[in-house]
N, C-alpha and C positions, 0 to 999 in steps of 0.2 A: 844771828847777829855775831855771836862769838866766833863762829867758824870763819868769818871774813875779817876777823880782827876788829870788830866794831866798825866796819867799813873803812878800815885804814890800810889793809894789805894791798900791795901792788896789784893793779888790775882788778881790785875788788872794792873800790871806793864808793860804790853805790850798793845799798841794801834795799831789796824789794820784798814786799810781802805779797805773795801770790795766792789768791783764793781760787780753788778749783772745785768742780762738782764732786760730790761723794761717789756718784756712779763712775766717774773717770778715775778717781783714786782707787776704787775697788777693782776696776778693770786692770789697772796697772799692777796691783797686788796679785790678782789671779794669774796674770801672765808673766810674773817675775821669776827669776832664777837667783839663787844666792850668788854673791860675787866671789865666793870662795868654795872650795870643795869641802863637803861635810859628809863623812862616811855614814852618819845616821840618816842622811837625807838622800844621798845619791848611791846608785848601785856600785859605781866605781868612778875613778877620775876621768876616764874617757867619756862616760855618760854625762858627767857634769859639764865637761868641755863642750859637748854637743848641745846640751841644753842652754848653756851660757851663750853660745854663738847664735842660737835661734831665738832666744828670748828678747822681746822688745823692752823689757825692764829688768833691772838688777837691784837686788836688795842687799844691804849690809847693815849690821847692827853696830853702831858706834857707841862707845862709852859716853854717857851723858856727864856733864860737868856743871858745877855751881858757878856763881859769878866770879870766883877767884880761880876757876879752872881746876878745882879739886874734884876727883872722881866721885860720882854719885852711885848708889847701889842699883841703878837701872841703866838700860841702854835705849837709844833712840834709833828709829828706823831711818835709814838714808836710802832714797830711791832714785836710781839713775834711769834716764829715759833715752831710747834710741829709736831710729826708724819710725814705724807706725805709731809708737807711743809718743814720740816727740811731736809728730804731726797732730795727733789727737789733742795733746796738751795745748798746743798753740792755737789750733783751730776750733776745738770743741769744748774742752774742759775748763779753760780759764774763764773765771767769772769776773775777777777784778785784779788789778795790779796797783799797789800803793808804794810810793817811794818812802821808805822809813829810814833813810840815811841820817837825817838830823836826829831822829829818835835814838838810833844806834850810837851816835856821837854823845848825846846827853847821857845815855846809860853808861857808856864807857867812862865819861868824866865822873859820874857818881861812884862808880866802882873804884876808880883811882883815888877818890876822896874817902873811900870806905863807908859811903852812905848806901849800904846794901838794901835797906828798906825802901828808900826812894827809888833806887835803881830797879828793884823788883816790881814796883808799882807801874813802871813804864813798859814792862815786858808784856807780851801777849799772854793771856791765861792759857796754860797747857793742861790738858787732861788726857787720860787714857782713851785711846780710840775704841769705840764700841764695835769692834769687828765681829761679824757673824761667825758662828762656829765653823771651823775648818778653813777660814780665809787665809790664815797664815801658816797652816800646818806644814806645807811643803817648803817653808823658808825660815823656820824658827831655830835651826841649829846655829849656834853662835861660836865661831871658831876664832 
């Protein structure tokens, strides 16, 4: 919700909560390439570019922020889909789509009023993803 400016940014005035299957999400992770070159992960920049061009998904780790947009001590995974991954997302993985635009507006109003407790109660519960060992090994370098 914060990344779309609480559904107020131009061309981002609708916020959707999309639920996908765990199998689909993990397929996307297994087939992902980092969105940036990382010497600890890639043999060289040319190898990364080849991997990136062929990968149906891209991973980047963005700094997570609190309700006032101050940095938090952890990052959140951002997953970009293309080609086969985008088709699978639309045709196979999507379980439900919920319009949460009004909820985003309510949260934004509460944040502006500095009622962070009430704002936090309206947000979805976030927890660490229980990824199986090795699922993220090829994409955990954060540059």
